N, C-alpha and C positions, 0 to 999 in steps of 0.2 A: 315923800312917802310913795311906795310903789304899790300898784294895784295887784291883788292876789290873782295868780293865774288860775282860771277855772278850765277844768277838762270837761267837755261837753260831748255827748254822744246823741245820735238821733235814734229813736225807736218809734217806729210806725209815723214817721214825720213830726215827732214831738221831741224837743230838746230836753235833755236830762244832764244834770252834773253828776259826774262820776267820782265818788268819794274814795279816799285811800283804801278803805276796807272792800272796795268793789260794789258798794250799793249805789243806787240811782235815785237822785232826788230831782224832781221836775223843776225846770227853770221857768221863771215868769219874765215875760218881756216887758219893756217900758211904755208899750203903746196904751194910751188911754182910749180903750174900745168904747166905753160909754160916751166919752166926749165925741168920738168920731161918729158913732151912730146917731147923735143928736144933729150933727151937720147935714146940711142939705148937699146934693151934688154940686151945686153952684159954688158952695162955700169951699167944698174939697177942691174943686178946679181952680178957685181963686188962690188957695194956699200952694197948689202945685205950680201956679203960674208965677208966684213970687219966690219959688225955690231957686236960689241963686246957683246951686250945684247942677241943675239939670232942667232944661226946658222940657215941658210935657211932650210927649209924642202925639203926633196928629193920628187920625184914623188911617190915613194913607201909610203912614210909617209903620203903624201896628200891622196893617195888613201884609206888608212886605217883609215883616220880622220873621226871623227863622231861628230856632235854638240850634246852636252850633256847639258840638262837643268834640274838640280836637282829639284825634286818636293818640294815645300814648305810644312812644316809641322807646324801646330799651336801647340806651346808649352807654359807652364807657367814657368817662370824663374825668380828668385829673383835677382835684381842687386843692387848694392849700389845706394843709392839715389842721390848722387853727380855725379856718372857716368851716370845714367839714365838722370838727369837734363841737364848734359852737352850735350848729344846726342840730346835731345828734344829742347835745346837752339839753335841748329844749323838749326832748321826749319823742315819743313815737310819732311817726308822720313826717320825719325830717325831709324825706324826698319830695313830698308834697309841698312842703313849705319852700323848699329850694326852687321847685317849679313855679310856685306862686310869685316868688321875687323875680324870677326871670321874666315871667309873663307881664308882671307890671312894668319892668324896664322896656320889654318889647312894645307893650301898648303905648308908653310914653313917647318912645322914639319913632314908632310908626306914625303916631299923630303929627308929629313935628314934620316928618318928611313929606307929608301930603300937601 
């Protein structure tokens, strides 16, 4: 069984599902905010410490953090027609998806080279 593709848009920082008729329906997240509100800061920190995907950042790391938004550069690139066709068949935003795939590849290989 394949999962249905959901087309989402942000309006004033909130996510909405875009229906085929153009109407927008608010999307609900899966976060249990009531449960999170009941937890103490120590409990939240303990959960974060057990997260195997990422160690929590220290105060020093947060202080040194910076938001980096790479500048987009227009380029001409030749792609295989079937590859470009597949990205285009996924709908609007195919260039952004191609960039995302390339970024993931770049980040994976940049980490290995260090």
